[in-house]
Structure formats: structure tokens, C-alpha cells
N, C-alpha and C positions, 0 to 999 in steps of 0.2 A: 504493500500500500504506500501511496505517496500523498501525505497530508489528507488522508481519508479518501483518496481517489485510487481506484484499482491500478495496479502496475500495468505497463504495456503488454507484458506477457499474459497476464490474466485477462485483459481485454481481448486480446487476439484469440485466446482459447474460448472465451465466452461467446464471442460474436462471429468468429470465422469458422466455427463448427468443429465437431469431433466425429469419430466413427459412430458413436451412439446418437449424436445429434444431427449435425448438418452433413455428415458423411464426407467431411473434408471439402465440400464445395464452397468456393469463394463467390459470393453473390454481391451485387451492387448494394442491396439493402444492408447486408452485413457490414460492408465497408463504411457506408454512411453512418451506421450506428456507432462506429468507433470514433468518429470525428469529434463530437463534443467532448468526450472523455479525454482523448489525446490532446485536444486544445487546452483543457483545464490543467493537464499535467505540464504542458509547455508554459502556460501562464504562471503556474506555481513555481516552476524552476526559475523562470526569469525574475520574479519578484524576490525569491530567496537570494539569488546572485546579487541583485541590486541592494538588498538590505544588508547583506554581508559586507559589501563594499562600503556602505555607510558606517557600519559598526567598526570597521578596521581603520577608519580615519580619525585624526585628532583635529578638533576644531577649537581655535583659540578665541574666536568671536562669534556672536550670534549671526552676524552677517555671513560668515563662512559656512556655518551650519545650514542656514536657511537657503543659501544659494544652492547647496547640494540637495536639499530637500525639494527645491523647485525643479531641479533636473530629474530627481527620482520620480516625481509625479507628472512631469511634463507640463508644468505651469510656469507663469511668470513669477519673478521674485516678489512682486507686490501682491501675489495671491497666496503667500505663506504668512502665517501669524503664529507667534510663539509667546505664551504668557507664563509667568512664574507665580506660584501661590505663596503669598506672604501673609501669615495670619489668616484672616477671613477675606482677604482681597486678592484679586488676580491683577497683576501688573504686566503690561506689555514689555517684552524683551525685544521683540522684533514685530513689525518695522520700527526703526528708531524714532520716526516721526510721531509714533503713538505713545512713546514712553512718558511724555509730559502731558498727554491728553486726558489723563485721569485713570482710575482703576475701576474694576468691576467687582462689586460685593458678591459673595457667594449666595447671599439671600435674594439676589435679583433674579429676574426671569430671563436673563441673557443666556444664549446657547452655551457659551463658555462656562458660565456658572453652573448650569445644569450638567454639563459634561464632567466637571470636577466633582460636583456633589454626588452624582449617580455612578461615577467611575465607569461610564459606559460611552462607547463611541457611537456617533450618529451621523447619518448622511441626509442631506436635504437637496434634492435635485430640482426643487422649485422654491428656492430660499426666499424669494421676494414675497411669497404667500405666507411665510412664517412671521408671526408677530415678533418683532425685535427692534432694538434701538439702533438707529442709523447714525448716531452721533460720531462714532469712530470712522464711519465711511465718508464723512464730510471732511475729514482731515486730508489735505493734499499730500500725497506721498511723493518722494523724490523720483527722478527719472532714472530708475534702475535699469529699465529696459528701453527699447525704442519708443519714442514719443507716440502717443495715441491720441488723435484729435477727438475721438468719441468719448462721451461720458460713460465710464464703465463702473457698474455697481456689482455687488456680489449677487450672482444668479444661482450659483450652486455651491454647496458647502459641505465639507466633512470636518468633524470635530472629534478629537480623541484625547483621553487623559494622558498626561506624562507621568509615569510612575518611577519613583526613586528605587534605590537598591534594596530597600526593605519592603517594597510594594506599596508604599504610601504615595498619595497624589501630591506631586510637586509642581504641577503646571498643566497647561492645555496646549495642544498642537492643532492648528487648523489649516486646511488646504481649501482654497476656493477657486472658482472659475468666474471671472468677471466679464461683463459685456453690456452693451447698450440694451440688448434684448436677451431673452432666454436662449434663443437659437444661436445668437452671435457668441454666446459664452462657450459653446462647444458641447461635446458629448456629456452625457450623464456620468457621474461617478459610479463605478461598479462595486458589487460586494467584495470582490478581490482587492480593489483599491482601498476599501474601508479596512479590511484586514491588514493590509500593508501599513496603513496609517497607524493602526493600533500597535503593530510591531515596532514601527518607527518611534512611537511614543516611548516604548520601553527602552530603546537604544538611546534616545535623547536624554531620558531621565538618568541614565547611568553615565552620561558624558561628563567631562570636566566642567562644563558650563553649569551643571546642577549639583556639583560636588559640595 
């Protein structure tokens, strides 16, 4: 088994037949049946490789870490947010422009507060329909990527807890897709990407930035 997914050998035996089953005949339907499972294996292997690369690197600044996270998820740098839990407040570590914009109380209805309180990752592929405060979205971020003439707001969002070495919540990691419209923001986040974010949260929590 590979992450709960049958191995390629098991898949082939199951779907391509045996003497007692399909009598060794290779049918188009049998081949098609293997495609989703084999694709899941490939995706899992790719995510594991990318996550391993992240865990093996040393990051001296939040900017370095979040630039690598942006590459990991294929988003822009201004679509990555990292918050640190201090007492009962979440403070922005990245983007730098939000560090002085205020903090998020754990008692608030903000997605980040809910993520930290529930210790649970969530995905919102239609975030504009979710009731949330847009005060932080109004802060103009630096031109970390190519200039974009369009007004870009968070359309899709993943949020996961950052866990420390003892399993305690030490922060929140968020990946978004921004755009003028839902369609312009790009594809929906997948369940696999949400699992990858959860795993990335564990890696980040054990990094020197949260030591």
C-alpha cells in the first residue's frame, strides 16, 4: 500500500485479470480502471518528494520560507500567509506588510482563529461567500511578483494549523488563490493539496523560525 492506495502490482492483479478471473485478458475497460489509482499514486509520490525537499532546507527568514512554500503550491508569494500564536492572539509573520496591521484574537470568527482553535485544516474554494473580515486584504502588499493591474482578492483559501515539536499549535499557515473573479483565480484546491498543507504545517512548526 502507498498512503492507503493499493500498490501498482496489486492494481494490475486486481484489474488486469487472473486465471480465475479475467483469464489473463487485457481489456480496455480494465486499463481504464487502473488510471485513477495510478494517478493518485503519482500525485502522492510527487507531493512526498516536494515536502521532503522543504523539510531538508534551512530557512533563516520568513521570506525565504514563504517563497519556497509559494513554489511548493504553485502560487504567488503574496498568496502565502504565515501567522504565529502568541498568547491568545495570532500575529502575522508573513507578509511583512501585515505585521503592523494588527492581530487576530482566537475568540474571533476569523478563519485563522478557527483553524488554530479547532486544530483542523480547511479549504474554501469559494472564499468570497464565506463571512470574514477583509481588513487585512485592504493592506497593499509589496510587488513581490510581476505587477498586476487587476484588483485581486482572495477567491480560494486553504488554512492549516502549524504544530510545534510537542504537537501544540504555534501558528497558522494559509495558501490562497487571488483574482478579480473566481474563474480568474485559477483551479480549485484539491484534497491532496489540503493534505500537503497540513504536512507542511508540521514541517514549518519544527523549523528554526518557530524554535
